[in-house]
N, C-alpha and C positions, 0 to 999 in steps of 0.2 A: 832528784826531781823525777816527776812522772814521765815515763817513757811511752811513746806512741808508736804504733806500727807505721804511721805516715811519716815521711821525712819533712813535711811542712811543719813549721813551728805553730803551736796553738796559742792564739791570742784571743782572750775574752773581749769581745767588742763592747764599747760603751753603750751602744744601743743597736738593736737588730737592724741589719740592712733592709732596705725597702724591698718588698716583693715586686715582681713585675706587675705592670698595670693590668695585665690580663688575668692575674690571680683572683681579682674580685670580679666574679661573673654575676652580673645582675640578671635576674630571671627574664627570659623572653617567653611570652605566653602565646601559643597558637590555640586553635580550636580544640585539638586533642588534649593539650596541656590544661586548658580551661576545664575540660571535662574531668580530668584527673584531679584537679584542685578541688572541684566541687564534690567529687566522690570521697576523697580522703578527708575532707573537712565537712562531711555531711551533717555532723552534729551542730557545728557552728552555723550552717546554712538553715537547719531546721529549727534551731532555738528561737530566733526572732519570729519566725512564722508561727510557732506554737504560742509564743507570748502574745503576739498581735491577735491570733485567733481566739485566745482566751479572753483578751480585753473586748474583742468584738462580740463574743458570746455574752459577756457580762452586760455590755451595752444593749444588746438585743433583748435581754431579760427585763431590763428596767426601762427601756425606751417606750414612749407612748405610741400606740398604734393609730395611724391616721389614714383616712380615705380621701382620695382626690377625685373630684368631679370636674370635667372640662366642658366648657361651652365655646363653640367656634363661631366667630363673627367675621363677616365679609365686609371689609371697608371698600365699598363699591364706588369707583370713580364715575360710573354712569348713573346720574341722578334720575329718578322717576319723575317725568314731566307731565303732571296731570293737567295743569292749566297751560294754555298756549302763550308762553312767554319766551322771549329770546335769551334772557339771562336772569338768574336769580340774584337777589340782593347779596346774599352770602354765597360766594362762588363755590362750585363743587370742588371735591378733593382733587389734588394733583396725583400724578402717577409716579412721582419720584420717591426714593427710599426715605428721604427726610420727612415727607408728609405721612407715610405709613408709620414710621417710628414715632412721630409726634402723636398720632392717634393711639398708638400702643401705650405711651406714657400718660395720655389723657385718661385711658380706661382705669389706670391705677392711681389716679390723682386723689387728693384728699376730698375735693368737692363731691366727686361721685361716690366715694366710699362712705362719706358722711351721710349721704342720702340713703345708701344701703343700710347703714347701721341704724338710722332712724326708722326706716321702713320695717326692718325685721326685728327691731328692738333688741339688738345684740348687746346693748349695755346691761340688759337683765340676764344675759346668758353667762353662766360661770366660766365657760370656755373662753369667752372673749373679755373676761374681767381679770386684770392682772392680780396674781397672787403675791403676797409678801414673801420675799426671798431672804435667805440667810445673810446675804451681803448687802441688803438694802440699807441698814444703818451706816455701813461704811461708805456706800455710794452717796448717801445724803450729806456726809461730811464734806465731800469734794464738790457738791452741787451748789452753784451760786444761788439758784432760785428754783423753787418747785415748778413742775409742769403746769400746775393749776393756779399759780399765783395770778391774780387779776381776772380770773375766769370763774364763771358760775360752776357749781358742782355738776350740772347736767353737761355743760360743754367739756369739762375736764374728763368726765366719764366717756363721752363720745370720742374725745381725742385719744384716750387710752385704748378704746375698742378699735378705733381706726388703725392705730399702730400695730395691734395684734393681728388685725385682718390683713394689713400690708405684708406682714411676715408670713401669713398663711396662704397668700395668693401669689401666682406667677403668671404674668402676661407675656407671651412670646409670639413672635411672627413666624409663620411656617415658611422658612427659606426666603425666597424673593417674591412670594405671592402676596395677594391682598388678604389672605386669611390670617386671623389672629386668634390664638387660643387663650381662653381665660380659665386657668386652673386654680381651684380653691381646695385646700386641705382642711379636714375637720375630723374629730373623733367619731362623728355620726355621719354615715353615708348620705342619709336624707338631707341633713343640714348642709353638707358640702354641695350637693346638687342645687339646693334652694338658693344658696348664696351666689353660686356661679351664675345662675339665670338672673338673679336680681341685679347683679353687677352689669350684665349685658343690657337689661331693661333700663337701668339708670343711665347707662352710656347713651342709649337711643333718646331718652328723655332730655338729656343734656344737649344733644345735637338739635332737637326740635326747639328747645327753649332758646338756645343761642340764635338760631335762624329767625325765630319769631321776634325776639328782641331787636335783632338787626333790621328786620323788615319793618317793624313798627316805627323805629327811629327814622328809617329812610322815608317812609310814607309821610311822616310829620314834616320832615325837612322839605320834601318835594312839594307838598301843598303850599308851603310858604313861598317857595320859589316860583310856583306857577302864577300866583296872584301878581307878583312883581313883573314877571315876563309878559303877562297879558296886557298890562298897562303900557309897557314899553312897546309892544307890537302895535297897539292902537295909535300911539303918538307918532311912531316912525312912518306908518302907512298914511296918516293924515298929512304929514309933512311932504310926502311924495306928491300927493294929489294937489295940494296947495301950490307947490312950486311949479307943477306942470300947467296949471291954469294960469298962473301969473306970467309964464313965459310962452304961452300959446304952444305947448309941446304935447298936442293931443296925439294919441296913439291909436292906430288901427292895425289890427292883426300883429301886434307886438312892435310896430315901428311908428314913427311920427308921420303925419300927413305930408309934410314937406319932403321928407326922405322918400316917401312912396311916390310922390309926383316926380321928383328928380329921377327916380329909377325908371318910371314909365317914359318920361321924355327922352331919357338917354337911349332907351330901346327904340323909340320911334325915330330919333335922329340917326341912329345907325342904319335903320332900314331906308330912310330918305336918302342918305348919302349913297347907299347902294343903287337906288333907283336913278339918282342923278348921274352916277358914273355910267350906268347902262345907257341912259338916254344920250349922254354926251358921246359915248362910243358910237352909237348909231348915227348921230348927226355928223360926227367927224368922218365917218365912212362915206356918207353921202357927199360931203364936201370934197373928199379926195377923188371920188369918181367923176364929179362934175369938173374939177380942175384938169383931170387927165383925159377927159372926153370919152370915158367909158360908157358902157350901157348901164343906165340907172336901174334897169330891170334886174340886174344881178344882185342887188342888195337883198339882205335877208327879209326885210319887211315886204319887199315886192314879191319875193319868191313865196313867202308865206301867206300872201293875200289871196283870198278865195276868188275874188272878182277877177283879179289879173289872171289867175290860173284858168278860169272859164273862158275869158277873152282869148287867151293864147290857144286854148283848145279849139275855139271857134275859128280863129285865124288859121290854124293848121288845116282844118277841114276845108275852108274856103280856098286856101292855096292849093290843096290837092284837087279840088273840083276844077279850079282854073287850069291846072296843068292837064287834066283829062280833056276838058273842052278845047283847049288850045291844040292838043294833038289830034282831036277829032274834027274840029271845024276850022282851025286856023286862028291866027292872032287877031284878025279883023272881023271876026264873026260877032254879031251883036250879043250873043249869049256870053262870049268870052269877055266883052267889054263890061257887061253887066256884072259878071263875077269879079272882075278886077276892081270895079267901083266898090263892091262889098268888102273886098280885102282892104282897101284904103280906109274905109270907114272903121273897120275893126282895129287897124293899126292906130288910128287916131284915138280911139277910145282907150286902147292900152296905154298910150303915152299920157293921156289925161289922168288916167288912174294912177300911173307911176308918179306923176307930178304931185297928185294929191297926197300920196304916201310920203313923198319927200317933205312936203310942207308939214305933215302931221308929225314927222320925226323932229323937226325943229321946235314945233309947239310943245311936244312932250318934254323936250330937254329944258325949255324955259320954265315950264310948270314945276318940274322936279327941283330945279335950282331954286326957285322961289320958295317952295315948301321947305327945303333944307335950311334956308336962311331964317325962315320963320321959327322953326324948331330950335335952331341954335340960339336965337334971341331969347326964347322962353326959358331955355335951360340955363343960360347965363344969369337971367334974373333970379331963378330959384336957387342957384348955387350961391349967389350973393346973400340971399336970405339965410341959407343954411350956414354959411360962414359966420354970420353975425350971431346965430343962436348956438354955436359950438360950445362956448364956455358954460352956457346954461345947461346943455345936455350932459357935460361932464359932471356938474353938480347934481343933476337929476339922477345919473347913474350911481353916484355915491350914495344918495339918499335911498335909492332902490336896493343897493347891496345891504345897507344897514337894516332896512326894513325886512329884507329876505332873511338875513341872519337871525334877527329877533324872532321872526315867524318860525324858522326851522328849530331854534332852541326851545321855543314855546311848545311846538308840536311834540318834540322829543320828550320834554319833561312831562307833558300831559299824558303821552302814551305810557311812559315809565310809571307815572303815578297810578294809572289804571291797573298795570301789571302788578305793581307792589300791593295794591289794595286786594287784588285777587289772591296773591300769594299769602297775604296776612291771614286769610281765612283758612288756608290749607298749606301747612308746612309738614314735610315728611323727612325722616332722617336719611342721611346719605349712606348709611350702613344697614345691613340686615343680618339676622342670625341665620347661620347655616345649620348648625347642630346644637340643639338644646342639651344642657347637661343632664345626663341620666344618673341614676343612683349607682355608684360603683359597687361591684361585687367583692373584689379583693382589695385588701389594704395596699396602699402605695408606699407607706413608710412605717417602720424601717424596711428597707429592701434586704431581706435576710441573706439571700444567695449572693447578691452583689457585695454586701458588706463583708461576708465571710470570704468571698472570692478575692476581694481587694485586700483583705487582711492577709490572706495566704500569699498573694502575689507580692504585696509590699514586704511582707516578712521574708519571703524567699529572695526578693531583690536585695533587701538590706543584709540578709545573711550571706548572699553571694558576694556582695561588696566587702563585707567583713572577712569572708573567707579569702578573697583575692588579696585584700590588704594584709591579713595575717600571714598568708603564704609569701607575699612579697617581702614582708619584714622578717620572716623566719629565715635566719641565716644558718640554721643547723644543717649539717651534712646528711644527705639522705640518699645519694646515689654514688655509684663508683665514678661516674663521669665528673660529678661535682668534686669528689675527693681528689681526682687526678688534676682537675683544673686549679684547685687551691694549692695542693702540695707540689705540683710540678713533677710528680713521680708516678709510676704505674699504680693502679689500684689492683691488688692481687686477688682478693676474694671478699665475699660477703658472708660472714658467719651468722647463721640465723639464731634467733632467740628461742630458747627451749622453755616450754611452758612449765609453770610451777607444779601443776598436777602431775605431769610426766616425771619430773625430777623427784617428786614425793614417792611415786610408784617405784622408781629405781632405788630410792633410799631404803625402802622397806625390805629389800633383798638382804641387807646386812644385819638384820635383827638377830639371826642365828649366830653370826660371827661375833656379834657384840658380846654375847655371853662368854665366849672363849678369849676375848681380848683383855690383855693386862694393861690397864691405863698408865702404868708406870714405865712401860717399855719405851726406849729411846729410838726404836727402829721406825721404819715407815709403817703407816697404817696399812692393814690388809686391804686388798682391793675392794671388798664389799663395804668397808667402812670409810673409804675415801669418798669425798663429795661426788655425786654422780656426774656433775658437769665436768670435773677434771678428767674423767675417763670416758666421756661420752663418745668421742671419735673412735675409741677402741671397742667399747661395748656395743655401739650402734653404728657399724660401718656403712650401712646402707642409707643413712640419712643425709639430708642436705648439709648438716653440720659437719659430718665427717668428710663430705665432698669438698667443702670449703677449706678444711684443714689440709686435705690432700692437694688442693690448688696452691696453697702457700708453700707446702713441701716441694711441689714440682718446680715452682719458681726458684726455690733455694737450691734444689738439685741442679737445675739448669745453670745457675751461676757457679756452682762448685765444679762443674765440668770444664768451665773455661777459665776460672780464676781460683787461686787458693783462698778458701774460706774456712776459717776455724771457729771464730767467735761471732755469734748472731745475737744481737741485742733486740729484745722485744720491749717496746716502751709505748708511751701514750702522752698526749698533751696534758691531760688532767687525770685525776684519780677516778676509779670506778668506771673505766672504759672497756673492761674485759681483757686487758693485756695479760693478766695472770692466767686466766682460762686459756687464752690463745697460746701462751708460752708452754703451759703444761701439755696441752693436747698436741702441739707441734712437736715437742720433744718426744712424747710417747710415740707419735706416728713415725718419727725418724728412727727411734729405737727398734720398733717392730720390723723395720727393714733390715736389721742387722748392723746398723751404723752405731758405733760406740758413741753414745750421746751422753753429755753431762748437762743437767739442768741446774743452774745456779740461781738462788734467790738473792738478787742484787739489791732488793729494796730493804735496807737495814732498818728503816724507820717503820715500815709497815709490811713485814714479811708475810705476805699472803700465801706464797707457795709453801712455806714452812707450816703455817697455820692449817693448810688444807691437807698436806701429806704426812708431816711428822711433827705434830705440835709439841712432843716431848723431847725433841732433839736437844742434846747437851753440848754439842759442838757444831760450829758452822763456819761461814766465810770469815767472820771477824777473828775467831780463834785460830783459824789456819793462817790468816794474814799476820797476826801478831806473834805467831809461834807457840800458842798455848796448846794446840792440838795438831797432830799429824794429818795430812790430807786424807790418808787412807782411813783414819779413824773418824773423820767428819763426814765423808761421803757415804751415803746410804743407797742401796741398790734395790730396785723393784724387780723381783725375779719374774713377775708375770710379763713384763715388757722388756726387761734388760736395761731399763733406764736408770742412770746414776743421778743422784740428787745431792747437791751441796746446799744444806739449809742455812738459815740465818737466825741465830738465837736472839733472844730479847736482849737489847742493849740498854743499860741504865743511863750511861753517860752519852747523851745524844750529840753533844758538841764534838765528839771524836769522829763521828760518822763522815762528815764532809772532809775532814783532814785525811781520813783513811782513803777516801776515794781519789784524792789527788796525790797520794803517796806512792812510792815505788813498791810497797808491799803488795798492793793489788796487782800491779804489773807482774810481780814475781809469781803470784798465785796463778794468774792466767797463763803465764809462760810455762809453769809447771804442768798445768792440765792440757795445754796445747799438745804436748808430746805424748800424752797418755789417752787422749780421746780424739776421735775424728771430727766431732762437732760439739761446740759448747753453746748452749742457749741460756741467755741471761735475762731474767725478769727484772727489769730496772725500774727505778722510781719514775714518776711522771716528769716531763721536761719543764713545764711552765712554772709550777710552784717551787720545785727543788732543783738545785744545781747538780745533785748526784748523778742524775741520768745523763746530763751533758758531759760529765767527766767520764762516765763509762762509755759514751759514744766515741770518745777519743781512742778507746782500747778495742772497740769492736771492728770486725771486718765488714759486717753488713748489719743494717738497722731496719727493723720492721716496726712501723708506727701503727698502733691500734687506735681506731677512731670509733667512738660509740655512735651508732646510727640514730639519727633524730635526737641527738643529745649534745654533741660537740658543736659549738658554733664555728662557722667558717673562719672567723677572725682568730679564734684560738688556735685552730689547726695551722693557719697561715703563720701565726706567731711562733708556734712550735717548730715549723720548718725554718723560720728565720734563725731560731736558736741553733738549729743543726746545720746552718749554712757553712761553717768551717769544715764539716765532714759531709757535705751534701752529696759527694760522689759515692759515699758508702750507703746511702739510704736506698734500700732495695724496693720499697714500696709501702703502701698503706693497706690496711685491712679493716673493712667495716665490721664491727662486732654488734651483737645483740640486735640483729636485723629482724624486724617483724615482717616475715614474708607475705603475710596476708595483707599488709598495708603497702609493702614494697611495690605491688603491682600497680598502685596508683602513681608511683614515681618512675619505676623502671620495670615494665611488664616482663621483659624477656629475661630478667634475672630473678623473677619472683617465683613463688611456689606454683602459680598457675602455669608457668612455662615448663617447670620441671616435674609436674605431677606424673606424666607417663613413665618417669624413670625411678620412681620411689615414693614412698609415703612416710610421713612422720606426724606425730601428734604435736602440731605447732599451735600452741595456745598461748594466750597472753600470760605473761609471768615475768618474774625477775630472775636474772642470772648474772653472776659476777664473773 
């Protein structure tokens, strides 16, 4: 049985164990990453833009040049009022959006456009006459009836011209204003302006015609109503007068005579009652003074009497004179007696005057009371008459209201009829033209810059979407971080791609050596005749390629310092991933340090190491394993580097290869060389298609997996690592090969040539390298 360095038993699993969930890293795109995606896929971004730009250019070449003229109309809600009328028959426009939009649709209606077509004779214009198309016969098959069925040829021609005109015109409202633009496109600038102005004029004519028709209909109807209302007014007013005469309800100043008399008597009665109350108050005052024995001269009537006032003044003078004479002559003097007699006569006159005033107070009271009673009696008689005529007045007022209503309606209709008659002779449109269409100078269609700009923008947009989609679906490994995330092991280095031109220049160095070379020799090819890529790290030590090989070597040396490492397997998931180039350059780099290194070509099915270094070798790994050749006889030495090479000769019986890899003979061969070399590098077959590489992995101390940059899918690398899961602890890391450093900057700037340029230069051009 095959022996392994590991103590763990090797069991080939039925199916690879599942990778961790985080092994599948879906791309997360930020702004910088989006920029990198667009830069690295610029061809995909530019291709749709170029295609659309070409199509746009073709369209512009064959497109018909059109000129657009625009006429601006103001739909004015303020109607010009020439005649003095309160309201027109057809009311003015409203200010709401629906009204303005309705007028916008009216401008492009068939009725107005038909008038324009007839006025300008567009049916005779070839531009507005439909041309037969290539698809017309096919369209006619699916058309139930023709557009001119049942119509005269003239009407059908107008209908077709109207359809073309509707497609050539555009009526738009300017924002939320009352301004409406009428734009018409035509191949002729003059024709475009003429049609635009004709449409505006036709719109105004339609407004005037609609208002005139409405006014005329209203006037006819009003005249019929006025005759009927006139007769009704005459009948209702006659009925009022007849009813008033029959019921004695004559009116003076708006009221009946009876009501006017009642009002007058009522006012007189109120005044009489006031007089009676005043007279009664005076009379009662006199009675109270008489009963109490008081001085009657103290009443108001006596005090206000002018006669009594004079007598009292005379009485006072006499009394004063009597006092003077009494003091001068004595009480018995004749002069005093004479004055005393005068005083008594004056007092008598005062008392008589007061008595007359008292009798006058009673008489006034009796007269006022009699007058009040008379007025009350007359008022009661008139109120009785008014009560009896109340029902007649209710009916009279009803007849009056009916007559008034008929009269008001008649006057309203009569005034409206006069206004309508005045409007009928003068109707003006509610809109006016603001800007007449002028002859356009520049064509409006096709818009060359706009079309080209949109084509470029749409193409770039579509290309960007395709680029993002392609990048998202592209699962190939392109960065060391991506390789680490999928494989779960460190990414050791990125080996750059060497341009084919540079390799050809290096290959020309061996032309002189080629003349001295014996093609039948079984030794290693001389260094000048070996493929330039196999010695690139030695011949060009200052390049990024050599730097990457040194990075892998450093990782291996670091491992050798801490752990015993003898056998290093260089493998890959698939074929043509650069593992052979990596293995040869790594082995040469180790040998140049003085480390006894053996390079074994372990790919017995496709021995690329042997094909590159010693194509005429007659003994190799198989011959040593089966004992046909001694190890010293099969091993070839490159004296320029000190590297030993164990080739693999061509095997005719392929079925023996797999059995050999799982046999103890390979184990014995490796054990033999372990004691004679410090390090053994095996170029093994790929892991996914062949089982040979997995068998060799059981015998290796460390495994390096080569992954072709931008070639190996992530799922394949993940599957390869699953196949190595039994010896996952021996996997030292992955190496990206054939890396285009000029493109790597779009994925990983700090590992690209742009970052390393200050430290060296190399001719890194696009080319193939194995």
